[in-house]
C-alpha positions as semicolon CSV with decimal commas, in nm:
position;residue;x (nm);y (nm);z (nm)
1;M;2,788;3,195;13,899
2;N;2,631;2,857;13,917
3;K;2,545;2,593;13,662
4;E;2,171;2,664;13,676
5;L;2,244;3,001;13,516
6;F;2,388;2,837;13,203
7;L;2,183;2,518;13,181
8;T;1,881;2,676;13,014
9;K;1,698;2,640;12,683
10;K;1,830;2,979;12,579
11;W;2,195;2,881;12,621
12;N;2,133;2,546;12,455
13;N;1,987;2,720;12,150
14;I;2,271;2,973;12,137
15;L;2,536;2,700;12,150
16;T;2,358;2,488;11,891
17;I;2,330;2,776;11,646
18;T;2,684;2,909;11,695
19;L;2,846;2,566;11,667
20;G;2,622;2,413;11,403
21;L;2,576;2,699;11,163
22;P;2,940;2,725;11,047
23;T;2,947;2,351;10,983
24;L;2,625;2,369;10,787
25;V;2,749;2,663;10,578
26;L;3,076;2,486;10,504
27;G;2,889;2,172;10,405
28;V;2,654;2,353;10,169
29;A;2,931;2,564;10,017
30;G;3,169;2,272;9,987
31;F;2,929;2,030;9,825
32;S;2,765;2,283;9,594
33;S;3,082;2,436;9,451
34;P;3,358;2,265;9,253
35;I;3,638;2,435;9,448
36;F;3,745;2,118;9,631
37;S;3,712;1,755;9,532
38;D;3,455;1,534;9,699
39;F;3,731;1,365;9,897
40;W;3,848;1,691;10,058
41;D;3,489;1,796;10,124
42;F;3,441;1,470;10,311
43;V;3,763;1,515;10,506
44;G;3,667;1,869;10,606
45;M;3,323;1,763;10,723
46;A;3,470;1,470;10,918
47;V;3,716;1,699;11,095
48;L;3,446;1,952;11,179
49;G;3,220;1,673;11,298
50;A;3,494;1,544;11,528
51;V;3,559;1,892;11,668
52;Y;3,197;1,983;11,728
């Protein structure tokens, strides 16, 4: 296995979707529902942003 096998547009798209989609879903669900306060929504998005 070499790096040319994984440095492709296909793998870039797969990683972008699998890492970005959960953050997007959490953001939409968090900001559109009154389950958590705005402060905790912000904290959750900041933590996810730091991880990803």
